[in-house]
C-alpha positions, -999 to +999 in steps of 0.1 A: -530+338-141-502+331-165-468+338-160-443+346-187-406+342-187-383+360-206-353+341-229-330+361-210-342+339-178-344+306-200-312+311-214-295+320-182-314+286-161-313+262-192-270+260-194-271+257-157-293+228-152-272+210-182-241+219-167-247+201-133-265+173-150-232+165-172-209+166-140-231+145-117-231+119-151-199+122-154-194+116-121-219+087-115-197+072-145-166+076-128-177+064-097-191+032-115-161+025-133-137+027-107-162+010-077-190-010-101-169-041-101-162-045-066-193-037-058-207-060-081-184-089-063-200-081-028-236-082-041-230-114-059-212-127-023-243-115-006-268-131-032-253-165-034-242-168+002-280-160+011-295-180-015-274-209-008-256-213-040-224-207-018-221-226+018-230-197+041-210-215+067-178-210+051-187-182+030-214-160+054-235-132+037-218-097+031-243-083+059-230-105+086-191-102+081-201-061+084-217-067+109-189-086+127-166-060+118-184-031+129-190-049+163-151-053+165-148-019+160-173-004+184-166-023+212-128-019+211-116-051+203-101-047+167-093-013+172-064-022+198-050-054+169-052-024+146-026-008+169-006-031+175-003-049+137+005-007+128+028-008+152+049-037+139+047-033+102+052+006+110+085+003+125+096-027+102+086-002+070+105+027+082+136+011+090+139-006+059+129+029+041+159+043+066+184+018+054+175+013+019+169+045+002+204+055+015+222+029+006+207+023-025+216+061-034+249+050-023+256+019-045+237+037-074+262+060-077+292+041-069+289+013-093+321-005-081+305-007-049+270-020-061+292-048-085+306-063-050+274-065-034+251-073-056+255-112-057+253-109-021+221-091-023+208-112-049+206-146-029+189-127+002+167-115-018+156-147-036+157-163+002+117-163+014+116-143+044+091-169+056+118-197+050+140-177+072+115-168+103+126-196+124+160-188+118+150-151+134+131-168+160+164-186+172+183-157+170+156-129+186+131-152+205+092-156+198+088-121+211+087-088+190+119-085+177+111-115+156+079-105+141+090-071+135+125-082+120+110-104+095+086-079+080+123-053+083+139-083+061+115-087+034+104-049+029+142-036+027+148-056-006+122-040-029+133-002-014+166-008-019+167-027-055+141+005-066+167+033-053+191+013-075+173+014-104+161+047-100+194+061-100+210+039-127+179+054-148+187+088-148+191+108-182+231+109-182+230+136-204+211+158-175+241+150-149+270+160-181+250+189-184+252+202-148+288+195-145+293+208-175+278+246-154+299+236-124+279+218-102+301+199-075+291+162-075+269+173-042+254+193-060+248+173-091+233+146-068+210+170-047+197+186-082+195+160-108+203+122-094+180+123-064+147+143-079+150+120-111+155+086-084+121+099-064+094+081-084+115+051-087+119+050-051+083+054-045+076+025-065+098+006-040+078+021-011+046+011-027+055-023-030+075-028+002+042-016+020+020-045+004+048-068+017+051-053+048+011-063+055+013-100+036+047-107+063+024-093+087-002-121+089+026-150+088+043-130+116+011-124+142-001-160+130+032-178+149+030-170+187+016-138+193-019-130+207-029-093+195-031-082+160-052-085+131-034-115+117-036-131+153-077-123+146-077-142+114-061-173+128-083-170+159-113-164+147-107-197+122-099-218+153-136-211+168-151-211+139-159-173+139-160-171+101-179-137+102-153-119+122-123-139+099-135-123+071-136-090+090-099-092+100-090-106+063-110-077+045-097-050+075-064-060+064-074-053+025-081-017+038-050-009+057-031-023+028-055+004+009-051+033+029-012+029+029-012+026-009-035+060-013-006+079+013+022+072-006+003+078-036-009+107-025+024+120-012+043+109-043+019+135-063+030+162-043+063+156-044+073+147-082+043+171-099+070+179-120+068+141-135+050+135-164+035+107-150+014+126-123-005+147-151 
């Protein structure tokens, strides 16, 4: 028996199949472009360690690292460390944002205040937070306060300086136009200066989130018994190298997650910005 299909059916189904295949091809190319290098890096690591090109005692195969990460998370051991680390970094980051953004908006608006405070801000910014960590320990002790404060100190300046820069980069013509139409100083700030500064503020927030995780590792390596940074050092001391790399990759994943949250929030709040299109 012979089945015959009409030209209309072939015309209707053909383009749909081709369109689906085309979309799948575009998606595959996008995934390969975005994640191909990192997947290739991990694959190369796995092959080199398994084949003995890398010392497996120092660079264990990725499957062993993944196994150590899964065991730590499934047993709940790493979950406690993640919670402690996120609490430390989160408190410091939120405190830095709560202080840095209003202060940056204020300094950016009033030039005399900026000129008066800029020298001391530049001095503090150029002083490494790690160099000041012993001072914070002497003042605040070896407990949570010194760990949170050193992270706060390091994350404050990127937010503060980015906010000041965002305010100063607002187009003066927009401010002049608003005042021409009778807008008060407060209205001009709310409707012109603040929205125009938001992209720069988010740049500072993203830099500070990265800085918070970097300082978190250093803070948890001294006088801590919990946290992801502590796990890195503890695993290294006990020569649990897969667990050490698992904790390192976990910190990287936390940083990527924080950056993704901030980028998503920025896109929602700055839909008007050409950079978001």
